[in-house]
C-alpha positions in Angstrom: -1.4 -9.2 -18.1 -3.1 -5.9 -17.6 -4.6 -3.8 -20.3 -2.1 -0.9 -19.8 0.8 -2.9 -19.0 0.6 -2.3 -15.2 -0.8 -4.0 -12.2 -0.3 -7.6 -11.2 1.1 -8.9 -14.5 4.3 -8.2 -16.4 4.6 -4.8 -18.1 4.0 -4.9 -21.8 7.1 -4.2 -23.9 6.5 -1.8 -26.8 9.1 -1.2 -29.6 8.7 2.1 -31.4 10.3 2.1 -34.9 10.2 5.7 -36.0 12.9 7.9 -37.5 11.1 11.2 -36.8 12.6 12.3 -33.3 9.6 14.4 -32.4 7.0 11.7 -33.2 9.2 9.1 -31.5 9.5 11.1 -28.3 5.7 11.9 -28.2 4.8 8.2 -28.7 7.4 7.0 -26.2 6.2 9.6 -23.6 2.5 8.6 -24.1 3.3 4.8 -23.9 5.5 5.2 -20.8 2.8 7.2 -19.1 0.3 4.3 -20.0 2.6 1.8 -18.2 4.4 0.2 -21.1 8.1 -0.5 -21.2 9.3 1.4 -24.2 12.2 1.0 -26.5 12.7 3.5 -29.4 14.8 2.8 -32.6 15.1 4.8 -35.8 16.0 2.3 -38.4 14.9 -1.1 -39.7 18.2 -2.6 -38.9 17.9 -1.5 -35.3 14.4 -2.8 -35.2 15.4 -6.3 -36.2 18.3 -6.2 -33.7 16.1 -5.0 -30.8 15.1 -7.1 -27.9 11.8 -9.1 -28.2 8.8 -6.9 -27.8 5.1 -7.6 -27.1 4.0 -5.0 -29.6 5.8 -3.2 -32.3 4.7 0.3 -33.6 6.3 0.4 -37.1 6.8 3.3 -39.4 7.0 2.4 -43.1 9.2 5.3 -44.2 12.5 4.2 -42.6 15.9 5.6 -43.8 17.7 2.3 -44.4 15.1 -0.2 -45.5 11.5 -0.5 -46.5 9.0 -0.8 -43.6 7.2 -3.7 -45.4 10.4 -5.7 -45.4 10.9 -5.1 -41.7 7.2 -6.0 -41.0 7.8 -9.3 -42.9 11.0 -10.1 -41.1 9.5 -9.3 -37.7 6.5 -11.6 -38.4 8.8 -14.5 -39.4 10.9 -14.1 -36.3 8.3 -13.9 -33.5 4.6 -13.4 -32.3 4.9 -9.7 -31.4 1.8 -7.7 -32.3 2.7 -5.3 -35.2 0.9 -2.1 -35.7 1.9 0.0 -38.8 2.0 3.7 -37.8 2.6 5.6 -41.0 1.6 8.6 -43.1 0.9 6.3 -46.0 -2.9 6.1 -46.1 -3.6 4.4 -49.5 -5.5 1.2 -49.6 -2.7 -0.6 -51.5 -0.3 0.2 -48.7 -2.7 -1.1 -46.1 -3.3 -4.3 -48.0 0.3 -5.1 -48.5 1.2 -4.4 -44.8 -1.6 -6.5 -43.5 -0.8 -9.3 -46.0 2.9 -9.2 -44.8 1.9 -9.8 -41.2 0.8 -6.5 -39.6 -2.0 -6.8 -37.1 -3.3 -3.3 -37.5 -2.6 -0.1 -39.6 -2.9 3.4 -38.2 -2.5 6.5 -40.3 -0.8 9.6 -39.0 -1.7 12.0 -37.5 -3.5 10.2 -34.7 -4.3 10.7 -31.0 -2.7 8.8 -28.2 -6.1 7.6 -26.9 -6.7 6.0 -30.3 -3.2 4.4 -30.4 -3.6 2.9 -26.9 -7.0 1.6 -27.9 -5.5 0.0 -31.0 -2.7 -1.7 -28.9 -5.3 -3.0 -26.4 -7.4 -4.4 -29.2 -4.6 -6.1 -31.0 -3.3 -7.7 -27.8 -6.8 -8.9 -27.0 -7.0 -10.6 -30.4 -3.6 -12.3 -30.2 -3.9 -13.1 -26.5 -7.4 -14.5 -26.0 -7.0 -14.4 -22.2 -7.3 -10.7 -22.6 -6.5 -7.9 -20.0 -6.9 -8.4 -16.3 -10.1 -7.6 -14.5 -9.2 -4.9 -11.8 -10.7 -5.3 -8.4 -10.5 -2.6 -5.8 -12.6 -2.8 -2.7 -16.2 -3.2 -3.7 -15.4 -2.2 -7.3 -14.7 -4.3 -10.3 -13.5 -2.9 -13.6 -13.4 -5.1 -16.7 -11.5 -3.5 -19.6 -12.5 -6.2 -22.0 -16.3 -5.7 -21.6 -15.9 -2.1 -20.3 -18.2 -3.0 -17.5 -18.0 -1.5 -13.9 -19.7 -3.0 -10.9 -19.9 -1.8 -7.3 -21.1 -4.1 -4.7 -22.3 -6.4 -7.4 -24.4 -3.8 -9.1 -23.4 -2.5 -12.6 -22.7 1.1 -13.0 -23.4 2.9 -16.3 -20.5 5.2 -17.2 -19.8 7.3 -20.3 -16.8 6.2 -22.5 -14.7 9.1 -21.0 -15.6 8.3 -17.5 -14.7 4.6 -18.0 -11.3 5.5 -19.6 -10.5 7.7 -16.5 -11.5 4.9 -14.2 -9.4 2.4 -16.1 -6.4 4.5 -15.9 -6.7 4.7 -12.1 -7.6 1.1 -11.7 -4.6 -0.2 -13.6 -2.3 0.9 -10.8 -4.3 1.6 -7.5 -2.6 4.0 -5.2 -0.5 5.6 -7.9 -1.2 9.3 -8.5 -2.2 9.7 -12.2 -1.5 13.3 -13.1 -4.0 15.6 -14.6 -1.9 15.9 -17.8 -1.5 12.2 -18.1 -5.2 11.7 -17.8 -5.9 14.4 -20.4 -3.5 12.8 -22.7 -4.6 9.3 -22.3 -8.4 9.9 -22.2 -8.6 12.8 -24.7 -5.6 13.4 -26.8 -1.8 13.8 -26.7 -2.4 17.3 -28.2 -5.3 18.3 -26.0 -5.3 22.1 -25.5 -8.8 22.6 -24.2 -9.8 23.6 -20.7 -8.6 21.2 -18.0 -11.9 21.9 -16.2 -13.4 19.1 -18.5 -11.5 16.6 -16.4 -12.9 17.8 -13.1 -16.4 17.6 -14.5 -15.9 14.0 -15.6 -14.3 13.0 -12.3 -17.1 14.6 -10.3 -19.7 12.6 -12.4 -17.6 9.5 -11.9 -17.5 9.8 -8.1 -21.3 10.5 -8.1 -22.1 7.4 -10.1 -19.7 5.1 -8.1 -21.2 6.3 -4.9 -18.2 5.2 -2.7 -16.8 8.1 -0.6 -13.0 8.2 -0.9 -12.8 5.8 -3.8 -11.5 8.4 -6.2 -9.2 10.7 -4.4 -7.9 14.1 -5.4 -4.2 14.7 -4.7 -4.1 18.4 -4.8 -1.5 19.9 -7.1 -0.8 16.5 -8.7 -3.8 14.5 -9.9 -6.0 11.6 -8.8 -5.7 8.0 -7.5 -7.9 5.3 -6.1 -8.1 5.5 -2.3 -8.3 2.6 0.2 -11.9 1.5 0.8 -13.5 -1.5 2.4 -14.7 -4.3 0.1 -18.1 -4.3 1.8 -18.7 -0.6 1.2 -21.8 0.2 -0.7 
């Protein structure tokens, strides 16, 4: 299974349990852009009736039942990863949720990049096999160790450069839009200059040293290009 739900393995199924339509839409859009199959429900009853998911993002303030009760029931029913996503930030709430079966606890507001990182971390813990290693031409990208090699030699990347490369490597050939990269690598609410993305991509190309590996698709975004495995 891949780190972002794409690639050679099955796509990761994410269930969003959130009664605020705006937050639910934002989370669903970000997750879908990251390659997850997303189902959204607004109540605890709908969450318990939903199809089996790989990861559940659970709000505690639901209109029909307490989120802790939903968490407890979900844990009894299956092995899905459960991440509580809530405005409740008190230590007592965290302790109760974790004791009742939650795998992680994320307090609103939060950025998409952090949410995706939390999901990857939880899936790594409950599935020891971890995410796939991406191999493309002479390049290998390992999301678990965050190491990149080209032609057998390790390439030192900054965290943002690695995140950009991981987004591209998860689905080689697919055009990842500029907006999607900004949302996934920086934040869903990023309003800064988009030039920052170009600066990081330029640095990434320079460090990888493989012409044509990271392609610009003008007016759309970036993708990994076809390169020979023996390239240096």
